[in-house]
matplotlib code that plots the C-alpha trace (Angstrom):
import matplotlib.pyplot as plt

x = [0.1, 1.0, 1.0, 2.1, -0.9, -3.1, -1.3, -2.0, -5.5, -6.6, -4.8, -6.9, -10.1, -9.5, -8.6, -12.0, -13.6, -12.2, -13.1, -16.7, -16.8, -15.7, -18.4, -20.9, -20.2, -20.1, -23.1, -25.1, -23.2, -24.5, -28.5, -27.9, -26.9, -29.3, -32.2, -31.2, -30.5, -33.6, -35.6, -33.3, -33.8, -37.4, -38.8, -36.8, -33.1, -31.9, -33.1, -29.7, -28.6, -31.1, -31.4, -27.8, -27.9, -30.6, -28.3, -25.4, -27.6, -29.0, -25.4, -25.0, -28.2, -26.3, -23.9, -24.1, -27.6, -27.1, -25.6, -28.0, -30.6, -28.7, -28.5, -32.4, -33.5, -31.1, -32.6, -36.0, -35.2, -33.8, -36.8, -39.1, -37.0, -37.0, -40.7, -39.0, -42.1, -40.3, -37.5, -40.5, -41.4, -38.2, -37.7, -40.6, -39.0, -35.5, -36.9, -38.9, -35.8, -34.0, -36.8, -36.5, -33.1, -33.7, -36.3, -39.2, -41.3, -44.2, -43.0, -41.7, -44.8, -46.2, -43.5, -44.4, -48.0, -47.3, -45.2, -48.1, -50.1, -47.7, -47.2, -50.7, -51.8, -49.4, -50.3, -46.6, -47.6, -44.3, -43.1, -46.2, -46.0, -42.2, -43.4, -46.4, -43.8, -41.5, -44.5, -45.8, -42.2, -42.4, -45.6, -44.3, -41.7, -43.6, -46.1, -48.9, -49.4, -53.1, -51.9, -48.6, -51.1, -53.1, -49.8, -48.7, -51.6, -51.7, -48.4, -48.9, -52.1, -49.5, -46.6, -47.0, -46.3, -43.7, -42.4, -39.9, -39.1, -36.7, -39.2, -42.1, -39.5, -38.9, -42.7, -43.2, -41.1, -42.6, -45.9, -45.4, -43.7, -46.5, -49.4, -47.5, -47.8, -51.1, -52.3, -51.1, -51.9, -55.9, -55.4, -54.6, -57.7, -59.8, -58.5, -59.0, -63.1, -64.3, -62.0, -63.9, -67.2, -66.2, -66.8, -63.8, -61.3, -58.4, -56.9, -54.1, -54.9, -56.4, -52.7, -51.4, -53.6, -53.0, -49.3, -48.9, -47.8, -48.7, -45.4, -45.9, -43.9, -45.0, -43.0, -39.8, -39.3, -35.7, -34.1, -31.5, -28.2, -29.3, -27.5, -28.9, -28.4, -30.6, -30.1, -28.7, -26.0, -25.8, -25.3, -25.1, -27.3, -27.9, -31.3, -31.7, -34.9, -37.0, -34.3, -31.9, -28.4, -25.9, -22.9, -19.6, -17.2, -16.4, -14.6, -17.6, -19.4, -17.5, -18.7, -22.1, -21.4, -19.3, -20.0, -21.4, -23.9, -25.3, -28.9, -30.4, -33.6, -35.7, -35.1, -37.1, -37.8, -34.9, -37.1, -39.8, -37.6, -38.0, -34.6, -36.5, -36.2, -39.7, -40.7, -38.3, -35.6, -32.1, -29.1, -25.5, -22.9, -20.1, -17.6, -19.2, -16.1, -18.2, -20.9, -24.2, -27.2, -30.0, -34.3, -36.4, -39.6, -42.1, -40.0, -37.3, -33.9, -33.8, -30.3, -30.5, -29.1, -27.9, -27.4, -30.4, -32.4, -31.2, -32.1, -35.7, -35.9, -34.2, -30.5, -27.1, -28.7, -31.4, -28.9, -28.3, -25.0, -25.0, -22.7, -20.5, -21.8, -25.4, -27.3, -28.0, -30.3, -32.9, -34.5, -33.0, -35.3, -32.7, -33.7, -32.7, -34.5, -33.9, -35.3, -37.6, -39.5, -39.0, -42.4, -44.6, -43.0, -41.9, -44.0, -45.0, -48.2, -50.5, -48.3, -48.0, -52.1, -53.0, -50.9, -52.5, -56.0, -54.8, -53.5, -56.8, -58.9, -56.3, -57.2, -60.9, -60.6, -58.4, -60.9, -63.8, -62.1, -60.6, -64.5, -65.3, -63.0, -63.8, -67.2, -66.8, -64.2, -66.7, -69.4, -66.8, -66.0, -69.2, -69.9, -66.9, -67.7, -71.0, -69.4, -66.9, -70.0, -71.7, -68.1, -67.6, -71.2, -70.6, -67.2, -69.1, -71.3, -68.8, -66.6, -69.7, -69.8, -66.2, -66.4, -69.2, -67.3, -64.0, -66.1, -68.1, -64.1, -62.6, -63.6, -62.5, -58.8, -56.8, -58.2, -57.4, -53.9, -52.8, -54.6, -52.2, -49.1, -49.8, -50.7, -47.8, -45.9, -47.6, -46.9, -43.4, -43.1, -45.2, -42.8, -39.9, -41.3, -42.1, -38.7, -37.6, -40.0, -39.1, -35.5, -35.9, -38.0, -38.3, -33.9, -33.9, -36.2, -34.7, -31.3, -32.4, -33.9, -30.2, -28.4, -31.2, -30.9, -26.8, -27.2, -29.6, -27.3, -24.4, -25.7, -28.1, -26.5, -29.6, -27.8, -31.1, -31.5, -28.4, -29.3, -32.8, -31.3, -28.6, -31.4, -32.9, -29.9, -29.2, -33.0, -32.6, -29.5, -31.5, -34.3, -32.3, -30.5, -33.8, -35.3, -32.2, -32.9, -36.8, -36.1, -33.2, -35.9, -38.6, -36.7, -37.3, -33.9, -32.6, -34.7, -31.5, -30.2, -26.7, -27.7, -29.2, -25.9, -23.8, -26.0, -25.5, -22.1, -21.4, -23.6, -22.5, -18.4, -19.3, -21.3, -18.3, -15.8, -18.0, -18.0, -14.3, -15.4, -13.3, -15.6, -15.5, -18.1, -18.1, -20.4, -21.0, -18.8, -21.4, -24.5, -27.8, -29.9, -33.0, -35.1, -36.2, -39.1, -39.0, -40.5, -37.6, -34.9, -35.6, -36.6, -33.2, -31.6, -33.4, -32.5, -28.9, -29.0, -30.3, -27.7, -25.2, -26.9, -27.2, -23.7, -22.2, -24.9, -24.6, -22.0, -18.6, -17.0, -14.2, -14.8, -17.8, -18.1, -21.2, -21.5, -24.1, -25.3, -27.7, -29.2, -32.9, -33.1, -31.2, -29.1, -27.5, -25.1, -23.7, -21.0, -19.5, -16.8, -18.6, -19.9, -22.8, -26.1, -28.9, -31.5, -33.7, -32.5, -32.9, -35.9, -36.3, -35.8, -37.5, -35.0, -34.5, -38.8, -39.0, -36.2, -38.0, -41.1, -39.5, -38.5, -42.0, -42.9, -40.4, -41.9, -38.6, -36.4, -34.1, -32.1, -29.6, -27.2, -23.7, -20.4, -19.4, -20.3, -23.8, -24.4, -27.6, -28.6, -31.7, -33.0, -35.5, -37.0, -36.3]
y = [-0.1, 3.3, 5.3, 8.4, 8.7, 7.6, 10.4, 13.0, 11.4, 12.5, 15.7, 16.9, 15.5, 17.5, 20.9, 20.1, 19.9, 22.7, 25.3, 24.2, 24.5, 28.3, 28.8, 27.5, 29.5, 32.5, 31.9, 31.3, 34.1, 36.3, 35.0, 35.5, 39.0, 39.6, 38.3, 40.4, 43.8, 43.2, 44.2, 46.9, 48.6, 47.7, 50.7, 52.2, 51.6, 55.5, 56.6, 56.8, 58.6, 61.0, 61.8, 62.5, 65.0, 66.8, 66.8, 68.2, 71.1, 71.5, 71.9, 74.9, 76.7, 79.5, 79.5, 79.0, 80.0, 79.3, 75.9, 75.0, 75.9, 74.0, 70.4, 70.7, 71.2, 68.3, 66.1, 67.1, 66.2, 62.7, 62.3, 62.8, 60.4, 57.7, 58.6, 58.8, 60.6, 60.7, 62.6, 65.3, 65.7, 66.1, 68.8, 71.0, 70.4, 71.2, 74.1, 75.3, 75.1, 77.4, 80.4, 79.7, 80.7, 83.1, 84.9, 84.2, 82.3, 82.8, 80.6, 78.3, 77.8, 77.5, 75.0, 72.6, 72.8, 71.3, 68.8, 67.5, 67.7, 65.4, 62.9, 63.0, 61.8, 59.1, 57.8, 58.0, 58.6, 58.4, 61.5, 62.9, 62.8, 64.4, 67.1, 67.9, 68.1, 70.5, 72.7, 72.6, 73.5, 76.6, 77.8, 77.4, 79.5, 82.4, 81.8, 80.6, 77.7, 76.6, 75.8, 74.3, 71.7, 70.8, 69.9, 67.8, 65.8, 65.1, 63.8, 62.0, 60.1, 58.7, 57.5, 54.3, 54.6, 52.1, 52.4, 55.2, 56.0, 59.0, 60.3, 59.8, 61.3, 64.5, 64.8, 64.4, 67.2, 69.4, 68.7, 69.2, 73.0, 73.9, 72.6, 74.7, 77.8, 77.0, 77.1, 80.6, 82.1, 80.3, 82.0, 85.7, 85.2, 84.1, 87.1, 89.7, 88.7, 90.4, 93.3, 93.6, 93.6, 96.8, 100.0, 101.7, 99.6, 100.7, 98.9, 99.7, 97.7, 95.0, 94.4, 94.3, 91.7, 89.9, 89.8, 89.1, 85.7, 83.2, 82.8, 78.9, 76.1, 76.0, 79.2, 77.9, 75.5, 76.4, 74.4, 72.0, 73.1, 76.8, 77.9, 79.8, 81.9, 84.0, 87.7, 87.7, 85.4, 82.2, 78.7, 78.0, 75.7, 73.8, 72.8, 69.4, 67.8, 70.6, 70.0, 71.8, 70.2, 72.1, 73.2, 73.0, 75.5, 77.8, 74.6, 72.2, 75.7, 75.6, 72.6, 73.9, 78.0, 80.7, 83.0, 86.0, 83.7, 82.6, 83.8, 85.5, 84.8, 86.3, 85.8, 82.5, 81.4, 78.4, 76.7, 76.5, 74.7, 70.6, 68.2, 65.5, 65.5, 64.9, 61.5, 59.6, 62.1, 60.0, 60.8, 60.2, 62.1, 63.3, 61.2, 58.3, 55.9, 53.2, 55.0, 54.1, 55.6, 56.1, 56.4, 58.8, 56.8, 57.7, 60.0, 57.6, 56.8, 53.2, 51.7, 50.9, 47.5, 48.0, 50.2, 48.6, 49.7, 53.1, 53.0, 52.3, 55.9, 57.9, 56.9, 58.8, 61.8, 62.2, 61.8, 64.6, 64.6, 66.2, 67.3, 64.6, 63.6, 65.4, 61.7, 61.1, 64.2, 61.4, 58.4, 55.4, 52.5, 49.8, 48.1, 47.7, 48.3, 45.3, 44.5, 42.1, 44.6, 47.6, 47.1, 46.4, 48.4, 51.3, 51.9, 55.6, 54.6, 56.3, 59.5, 60.0, 59.5, 61.4, 64.2, 64.1, 64.3, 66.8, 69.1, 68.3, 69.6, 72.7, 73.4, 73.3, 75.9, 78.1, 77.8, 78.9, 81.3, 83.4, 83.0, 85.1, 87.8, 87.8, 88.6, 90.3, 92.5, 92.9, 94.6, 96.9, 98.2, 98.8, 100.8, 102.6, 103.4, 104.6, 106.8, 108.1, 109.1, 111.1, 112.7, 114.1, 115.0, 117.1, 118.1, 119.7, 121.6, 123.0, 124.2, 125.6, 128.0, 128.3, 129.9, 132.2, 133.1, 134.2, 136.5, 138.0, 138.4, 139.7, 143.3, 142.8, 141.2, 144.4, 145.4, 142.2, 142.1, 145.5, 144.2, 140.7, 143.1, 145.0, 141.6, 139.8, 143.1, 142.8, 138.9, 139.4, 141.6, 139.3, 136.6, 138.5, 139.2, 135.8, 134.7, 137.3, 136.1, 132.2, 133.2, 135.2, 133.2, 129.6, 129.8, 130.5, 128.5, 125.3, 126.5, 126.5, 122.6, 121.7, 123.0, 121.9, 118.7, 118.7, 119.9, 116.9, 114.3, 116.0, 115.7, 112.4, 109.2, 107.3, 105.2, 104.7, 108.2, 109.2, 107.9, 110.1, 112.8, 112.7, 112.3, 115.5, 117.5, 116.1, 116.5, 120.1, 121.0, 119.4, 121.4, 124.4, 123.8, 123.3, 126.5, 128.2, 127.1, 127.7, 131.6, 131.8, 130.8, 132.8, 136.5, 138.4, 140.2, 136.9, 137.1, 137.7, 135.2, 136.0, 135.6, 132.0, 131.0, 132.1, 130.4, 127.2, 127.3, 128.1, 125.5, 122.5, 123.3, 123.2, 119.9, 118.2, 119.6, 118.0, 114.5, 114.7, 115.3, 117.1, 119.8, 122.2, 124.5, 126.7, 129.6, 131.5, 134.7, 137.1, 136.1, 138.1, 140.4, 138.4, 138.2, 134.4, 133.5, 131.6, 128.6, 128.0, 129.2, 126.4, 124.0, 124.5, 124.4, 121.2, 119.3, 120.4, 119.2, 115.7, 114.9, 115.4, 113.8, 110.7, 110.7, 111.0, 107.9, 105.6, 106.8, 105.8, 108.8, 111.1, 114.1, 116.2, 118.7, 120.9, 123.2, 126.3, 128.1, 130.9, 132.1, 131.8, 128.7, 128.0, 124.8, 122.5, 119.8, 117.5, 114.8, 112.3, 109.9, 107.2, 103.5, 105.2, 103.3, 102.5, 104.2, 102.2, 98.7, 100.1, 100.8, 104.5, 105.7, 108.4, 111.0, 110.5, 110.6, 113.5, 115.5, 114.5, 116.1, 119.3, 119.6, 119.1, 121.8, 124.1, 123.2, 121.9, 118.6, 116.2, 113.8, 110.9, 109.4, 107.3, 108.9, 106.3, 107.7, 109.8, 112.5, 114.8, 117.7, 119.8, 122.4, 125.2, 128.0, 131.6]
z = [0.1, -1.4, 2.3, 0.5, -1.7, 1.5, 3.5, 0.7, -0.2, 3.5, 3.6, 1.0, 2.6, 6.0, 4.1, 2.2, 5.4, 6.9, 4.3, 3.8, 7.9, 7.4, 4.8, 6.5, 9.7, 7.2, 6.0, 9.5, 10.9, 8.3, 8.4, 11.8, 11.5, 9.2, 11.4, 14.5, 12.5, 11.0, 14.4, 15.0, 11.4, 11.0, 11.3, 9.2, 8.0, 7.4, 10.5, 12.5, 9.3, 8.9, 13.1, 12.8, 10.0, 12.3, 15.4, 13.4, 12.4, 16.1, 17.4, 15.4, 15.8, 18.5, 16.3, 12.2, 11.6, 7.6, 8.7, 10.6, 8.4, 5.5, 7.9, 8.7, 5.1, 3.6, 6.5, 5.4, 2.0, 2.5, 4.7, 2.4, -0.2, 2.0, 3.4, 6.7, 8.9, 12.2, 10.0, 8.9, 12.6, 13.9, 11.2, 12.6, 15.9, 15.8, 13.1, 16.3, 18.2, 15.7, 16.1, 19.7, 19.5, 17.2, 20.0, 17.4, 19.6, 17.5, 14.8, 17.1, 17.9, 14.3, 13.5, 17.3, 15.7, 12.3, 14.3, 16.1, 13.1, 10.9, 13.9, 14.9, 11.2, 11.1, 14.5, 15.6, 18.9, 20.8, 18.6, 19.3, 23.0, 22.8, 20.8, 23.3, 26.0, 23.9, 23.1, 26.9, 27.9, 25.4, 26.8, 30.4, 29.5, 28.3, 31.3, 29.5, 32.4, 31.0, 27.7, 29.1, 31.2, 28.3, 26.7, 29.2, 29.9, 26.2, 26.4, 29.5, 27.6, 25.1, 27.6, 29.5, 33.4, 33.2, 29.7, 28.6, 32.0, 30.9, 29.2, 32.7, 34.8, 33.0, 32.2, 35.7, 37.1, 34.3, 35.4, 39.0, 38.1, 36.0, 38.8, 41.1, 39.0, 37.9, 41.4, 41.8, 38.9, 40.0, 43.3, 42.2, 40.2, 43.1, 45.3, 42.2, 41.6, 45.1, 43.8, 40.4, 42.4, 43.7, 41.3, 42.4, 42.0, 39.9, 36.5, 38.5, 41.8, 39.8, 38.2, 41.1, 42.3, 39.6, 39.9, 43.6, 44.5, 47.3, 49.6, 49.7, 49.3, 46.1, 45.4, 46.9, 44.1, 43.4, 40.4, 40.8, 42.0, 43.4, 46.1, 48.9, 52.0, 53.8, 54.2, 57.5, 56.5, 57.9, 56.1, 52.5, 51.0, 47.5, 46.4, 45.1, 44.4, 46.1, 49.2, 51.3, 51.6, 53.5, 52.1, 54.1, 53.1, 50.1, 48.4, 48.3, 46.6, 43.9, 42.7, 42.2, 41.8, 43.1, 46.2, 44.2, 42.6, 46.1, 46.1, 49.0, 50.5, 53.1, 56.5, 57.8, 54.7, 54.8, 57.5, 54.8, 52.5, 53.0, 53.9, 51.9, 48.4, 46.6, 45.5, 42.8, 43.3, 42.7, 44.8, 45.5, 47.9, 46.0, 48.5, 48.1, 46.4, 46.0, 43.9, 46.1, 44.3, 46.5, 45.2, 47.3, 48.5, 50.8, 52.6, 52.9, 51.1, 49.2, 47.8, 44.3, 43.5, 40.0, 36.9, 35.2, 37.8, 37.6, 34.5, 35.0, 37.1, 34.7, 34.1, 34.9, 33.5, 36.4, 39.4, 41.6, 43.3, 46.9, 49.4, 51.0, 54.5, 53.7, 53.0, 56.6, 57.0, 54.9, 56.9, 55.9, 54.3, 54.9, 51.8, 48.2, 45.1, 42.5, 39.3, 41.5, 43.3, 41.3, 39.5, 42.4, 45.4, 43.2, 40.7, 40.6, 39.0, 41.7, 42.0, 38.5, 37.9, 41.0, 39.7, 36.5, 37.7, 40.1, 37.1, 35.2, 38.1, 38.3, 34.6, 34.8, 37.7, 35.4, 32.8, 35.0, 37.0, 33.5, 32.3, 35.5, 35.5, 31.9, 32.6, 35.4, 33.5, 30.2, 32.5, 34.1, 30.9, 29.7, 33.3, 32.1, 28.9, 30.3, 32.4, 29.8, 27.6, 31.0, 31.3, 27.8, 28.1, 31.1, 29.4, 26.9, 28.8, 31.2, 27.9, 26.6, 30.1, 29.9, 26.4, 28.1, 31.0, 29.1, 26.8, 30.0, 31.8, 28.8, 29.1, 32.8, 31.9, 31.9, 35.8, 37.1, 35.1, 37.1, 40.2, 39.9, 39.7, 42.9, 44.7, 43.4, 44.8, 48.0, 48.5, 47.9, 50.8, 53.0, 51.9, 53.0, 56.1, 56.6, 56.1, 58.3, 61.4, 60.8, 60.9, 64.1, 65.7, 64.4, 63.6, 67.3, 68.6, 67.1, 68.0, 71.8, 71.0, 69.9, 72.9, 75.3, 73.9, 74.3, 77.8, 78.7, 76.8, 79.3, 82.5, 81.9, 82.4, 81.3, 78.4, 76.6, 76.6, 74.8, 71.2, 71.5, 72.5, 69.9, 67.2, 68.5, 68.2, 64.5, 63.4, 65.0, 63.0, 60.0, 60.4, 61.1, 57.5, 55.9, 57.5, 56.0, 52.4, 52.5, 53.6, 51.1, 48.5, 49.9, 50.0, 47.2, 47.7, 46.5, 43.5, 40.8, 38.5, 40.3, 43.5, 42.7, 40.9, 43.8, 46.1, 44.6, 44.2, 48.1, 48.8, 46.3, 47.1, 51.1, 50.5, 48.6, 51.1, 53.9, 52.2, 50.7, 47.6, 44.7, 43.3, 39.7, 39.5, 36.2, 36.3, 32.9, 32.2, 32.1, 34.3, 32.6, 34.5, 35.2, 37.9, 39.1, 40.7, 44.2, 42.9, 40.4, 42.7, 45.4, 42.7, 41.0, 43.8, 45.4, 42.4, 42.9, 46.6, 45.8, 42.9, 45.4, 48.2, 45.4, 44.7, 48.0, 49.1, 45.8, 43.5, 45.0, 43.2, 43.9, 41.7, 40.7, 38.1, 37.8, 35.2, 34.9, 31.6, 31.1, 28.0, 26.8, 29.2, 32.5, 32.5, 35.2, 34.3, 37.3, 36.5, 38.5, 37.8, 39.8, 38.8, 37.1, 36.5, 33.7, 34.0, 31.5, 33.2, 37.1, 39.5, 39.5, 43.2, 44.7, 44.4, 40.7, 40.9, 42.8, 40.4, 37.2, 38.8, 39.8, 36.4, 35.1, 37.8, 36.2, 32.5, 31.9, 31.1, 33.2, 31.1, 33.1, 31.1, 31.7, 30.6, 32.6, 35.9, 35.9, 34.5, 35.0, 32.9, 34.0, 31.5, 32.3, 30.4, 32.2]

ax = plt.figure().add_subplot(projection="3d")
ax.plot(x, y, z, "-o")
ax.set_aspect("equal")
plt.show()
């Protein structure tokens, strides 16, 4: 027997069997891959590619609008070519995000409505629910909580309680926020109904009632990672899940914000913020090396068994990292949440459905209250219209009588003019006499009160009485100064423009020197010989006085420049080198409002601008 031939034949058979086996395995693996991948891409084979195109555009909506539009249009084109309806829904949703980024909220609402129409017509319930959530978020952002609640309820009807957990968790939190805001709105509407029954209630009072917020736990629902501290200092807290957690030091604070971003709230409000987060909150301490994750349920913390359970409650995206050693403020249930008990013990169906029912009830109340307020406002508006007609009729009659009176008094006008001039002269003399009497009598009396207060303060040993006597002394000095200003304005001897300007310069230089403020004062080279009335003198002086007071109190300035020009109008310019402010974005205080009213009384104009620093310019006709 030829062993070489047998060996060669056996080798060939083994090689053939090897390659046959390899070919069989490749065919089998290919079939398996096709079988399993068919389930993944059963909905549409191009879905991942198309969604990636939209997300590429979404990344550029804040940096390159033209590029974002290009990607969105490409995604829309491919979706239509491939008959990928979900892609068309995504196109409208992403375009709505682009409109929001461009502050075109009206167009954003239109695109969301188109997305809902396409998803509803094609029975894409998940896409429809997601779009309702996004539209609800936009309504909530614009303050339309009733419409936001309607969108959230529509989304809730499309999602299953134990499916799409990430969407459920997000929706649950949005519903809580909207419900709290809707409760406040309903309370405001309830408060305004009795006011509308009162015919004397003004529109301003109605707006004030509607804008009031009820101070309760709902109004303390701060966003996660907000850092808080009461106005009178104390501990700093960080908010997670609606609960407060103490922050140990500034190093820990840097994990959440910085010292300047701490929100100051009224004293006593921290006690109203709970120490236990809301149901469903996922927590982990920042220093936990074992990465133990906890679930809040029934005001207790339950340990989560594995990442699969965590994913059931929203995944790592829903996790809140609280400061170290703060988990102890929440009682431990001493149990474990596993996949075996997650669907029974920790099912949010009851809370979730209860919250939805509560939101529905709040929406019904909101609709009824809005209807009632609308009826009352309409009735009030009708009543106002009747009053306007009566008022106009009365005005027409009064105007007719005035015309007759003017005709009757026209002949005696010249006599009255002469008489008024005579009275004016007498009035100036009387004002001068009153000013003299005030200086002699009231001035001396106030000075005596100041000396008496000083003597009592020196002689008494009563510590509680000392501050009161000091206040009495200070008030006496202020009254003497104010009285001197009034006397100067009333005295007819000071009625020239030159007297006014020299008095202003004297006061400004003395005031600035007293408060360590450099002062430059510029007067016109040639002061016109003009007579200035007492009202103009006093108001012009008080504008200067209030401006200097504001500079010392608020501006942190080192120097002030005062310029006065005189011609057909008298101009006063006060400029400082302080920190300044923007009058269009800041609340106008009483001082600035008072100066504007004085300018208006003089038929002048008050302008406020930044240089930087603050520049106040008063112009009045002479």
